[in-house]
Steps between C-alpha positions, in 0.01 A plus 500: 500500500862550394771303685863610513800358687776710646865422425827647617795491738452464875429821689424705188155583634265256324280444804516867598381595152213246509404628844498861377293412192240283675495602864532128579779311675642239255734345756288231670750371755594675825864410429481679166371818663755471783794454263368737235564235234254300292552126541195352334237615253277793593173613346323836476274687260369845417276688257666677205396838353306321225286324761668165439671297768865401521604216730866472600696186573786639706807277485814479719819650362764315701693233310414240765132537414520489121288177490224691682536785252469261206187343648338841493620612160436175312122529445487883469478673156678829586773632726579820689880517516627703792848659511620739771634833374773510764634148434421438135524167324591214738558122486142403586373757254686302235383158624138608526516649150660180371211305651241725335682466168522123535126482566432715195324778692436767237319774694662711767563832663806648674464681830813679623449535874661721763508785251509734802846367593681515165468613140288223334650569155805268507311212660217543250733500199690190612185308593322582173804389302512169686126442463495591129723202420240253637152381411359812667659735248463876548295575810362825645685628805369704793709653780325471839551538872310278738592739781377830347245345255663693216431332165221275630228665284722454193565140598126433532448643153785287363346192660175582322693516173671168573163337573369623165793340314468155656292272272153404611499173694365180347204457736367198308823302536533220757605595851851435626535681830852468640476504879728744681342479847302241693344557842199416713216734596306395807149399402585490129784255461783505250562813293755534221600815314653567162495715190233385257659562160230349277151356521248567774414347835147455637370389835406134465763423234664160516876518445796265486805531718810438291634154576201391715221262410206643694330821379438800725204738502501879536309595813562874477698766314653828620668767294615841622370414845141430389303180455405442136294233320735514201849634429624540140866537401725687555454518877643432839265245652456305822326166457329326792498126430234271641622206709865537402776465763748784507797267462364379167591827328794734520710740298581350162180297474232595250121494477391393152199470277442121489633316197674798342863461608767237446694410814853429389842443650677505161511799262704617203569873510678778314749708698583866509808598694789265571577244222361154557846345509605729790211411730565293812333161523252616764315830527174634640207564268277791603156510338194667644554488875679163481871433544597145401846342470572372150764290328624653178581308180628720216360413157594785266681835537192660656276203584504268801291228656401556863413219741294654781516376858118506507236537227362845421197608293684643200387603152677548169614864491538546877777734612720413797854558619795292613704610797815368657430543874860422591635793295193723554485525123211506253640281223225595257141475397332203343207465265324165513502328160362157590337372820478138380832439321600162360763284674862529387588132508713445188841628402465830318148562636605817684650656187192407296278648770701824495428532127127463565508756783693747285185540289270569796430846638290415804174605338236223506457358149235237430625401154859476625406289803307259278792477261744423783276272708312341207216383722378680812180539698317833498508519880874444506559795268270725703682410822829585329368848417439433130158640401283256305217675313155346533452500123611656171484873443694803391675521834602133512702420186679214675178331605469131429217267589571216744576181310353276771348594836705794626814398309654752260751396236749662272332466157810367323565245775136389498517442124816291540332294770207428271737368234687296759176335616447352154858375482497345848168320447618364164827381657314328782268327251802361313657373822174362645295396196226312686432766767203731443709817526753678717410546869425865572744516790778344292441768236500770769840382623644482148391859438622611846160654574403586860126429469286234332253762376771634272526161325123492456505849347775403254323193361331586170327283234579253362640425846262447787511405867311186591524302824807696612694448177581718201467346153318517171149358456383212284694265275760764424616475861584130467828336406500396136452120556199559727352758263532251211326231702212734586465595136474127410225458761315792343545353150374156604217605730400840369188356334432280806550753780349279773713194429813466713817317392559176685802472728710308251417751227613784723833324544527454122439873457781582749267620777618353827388633841751791500417601143126484569553711812689764302230505230220531757678783685548680170129462420570281196317195639215446744549226761182322613669218693824303496586431135167652389564823307301700247568808295448820704188618316315177578313644800328777307415258219354249746273762657365596156426133413339425835287814486338354186376191685157476665550619857569329734726244336668181615865393490416259220330769293797731553748230401311426177460869412868567558601186309737390770559225753403470864873538583476860370136587564505440878795730589389753236153536654648515851729785390204685347315454830791650696519798268126562523430437132275204590310400812446142619149417619401254776418229247848534343361681196651841412397831352708767328512818710428799279 
C-alpha cells in the first residue's frame, strides 16, 4: 500500500478529487457534507493502474483546522498538493507547503483542479515554482477536473509513478503508530487508526501506549476495510485493542513496540525557518499526530532546547515542525538532535552546548554518542534511536563490546578511568594505611560511575576486590611498617612454620591488633585465635605433615609432628576441621581427608 496526504487551500477541491479517484466519501461528518468543507481528517483508497493501492489521508484546508491537517500529514511519506486553476496560489496553499517543507516531506505530486473553469497553466507554473523551493523539489503536475473527470487517468498514472519513487518502508523497524482517531465499535471495543510508517503489526502483539505504564494487546487489525492477521508498513490501519477504554487513547497518542522508544519532555533540535533568536518563548510542536505546547530556549543560531508540556516518544533524527498558533504561522521545521540532553546548570553551559550541537546532523551515530555520553546502557541508546550492532562486522565499524553488563563506554574514557582507579586506590591506601583497601562504593563515587559493576570491570591485577574493598594482595598491599614486621616474622619463624610468636613478641615486632588485622586481611598472616598467628602457607604445610602420620592420629601426635605447642595445635586442627582438610572422630582422634 502507498499512503499519500492531500494538501492545499480550502475549497480547492481536495475532497472532490479524492471522491472522484476512489468513489468513496472522505468527509465522515454530516456537518462536513452539509457545509461542503472538510473539518477533520478523511480516509479513502483505490487501486492504481499498476495494481497497487493508494490510500488517501484527506486533510482540511481552512486555516482554523490547520492542527487537524498537521495530524494527518505528520506520519505520511508523500503529499498530493491541490491548487485550483481558477484561484491559483492562496494563503493556505503556502502554509500547507511550509508545513510539508518543515516536516521534510520529499515526495509529492501537484494536481491543478477545476481545469474546466480556467486555464491551468498560470496556476501550475506558480505552484511548481513555490514547491521547487522546498524539500519536495521539482514535482510532476497534472491538470484535472473532478466534475468532468478530465485528467483523472493521467493523475492515476502519476500516482503510480510517485509510489515507485517513495523508498521501501522499513518493515523490520519498531512500530510507532501515531493515533489520529479513536472510537468504539459495539461488540469489539476500542479502535484506533493511524498511518503505519514503519514496522509491522500482528494480531496478538503487545504494545506500549506512550506515557502509560500498562501494555495493551492487539485484538484485531483492519486495513482497507478488511480484517487482516498482519499489516506491514506503509499502511492505513485500524487497531482493535483488547480491554482498553476509549478515553485512554486519542489523537496525538502513540502505540509503540515495547522498550524501543525514549519518552522525553526535553529535546535539543536544529531549526529550519525563522532564526532561533526570533522565536517566541512558547510555540506548538507538531510531530506525528501530536500537537504539544513547548517552551523554547535558544542555544545557537539554529539550535534550541524545547521543554514539552508532556512527554512524547521521540528518536534522534525525527522531523517535526513548530507553529505559532496565535499568528497562524509555521515558524519552521525541527530535526531532533538529542532526546536525552544534559542539564544546563552552570554559567556558559548553553553556549558550550550550542558548540556541541553545531557538530550534529540528526543522524544517529554510535561512536559520537559514546564520545559525548562516555558511559551509556545499550537499551538507552536503542530507545534514543541509535542502532547498536549485535557484534563486529563489515557493516558495523563503530561496534564496541559492552564493558560490563549492558554498559558501553567511549574507549578513550574507559582507558582514563582504568588509570584513575590505580591512582585513587593508591591515594586511599596512603590516607588509610591500616585499612585493607578502598571500599568499592567509595571508589565508584570518586570515579562518578553510575553502577557498581563498572568498578568491578575496571579493577585489574595487581588490584583485586575482596570483601567489598579494592586493594592489592599480599605483603605489597601493606603499609611499610606492617610489611617490615611481617617480614621479620617470616625471617624468625620461616624454619619453624608451626610456632607462633607470643603476645609480647608480637608487640616487640610492631604488630598490635590493628596491624595484625591489616596483615590478615591482606593475606600476609593467618590468624588462628587472638594473638595466635602463623605464616599464610602454614595450613598446606600442616596437612602434608599430618598426612604422613599413621591414621587416625591424636592431638598429641599432631603437636609433636608439627613441633609446636598446644596453644597453636588446638586452633590449627580446629581450623583444618572447618575447612574439611581433617575430620574429627568420636574418640577425638582425627584423620586427614584426601
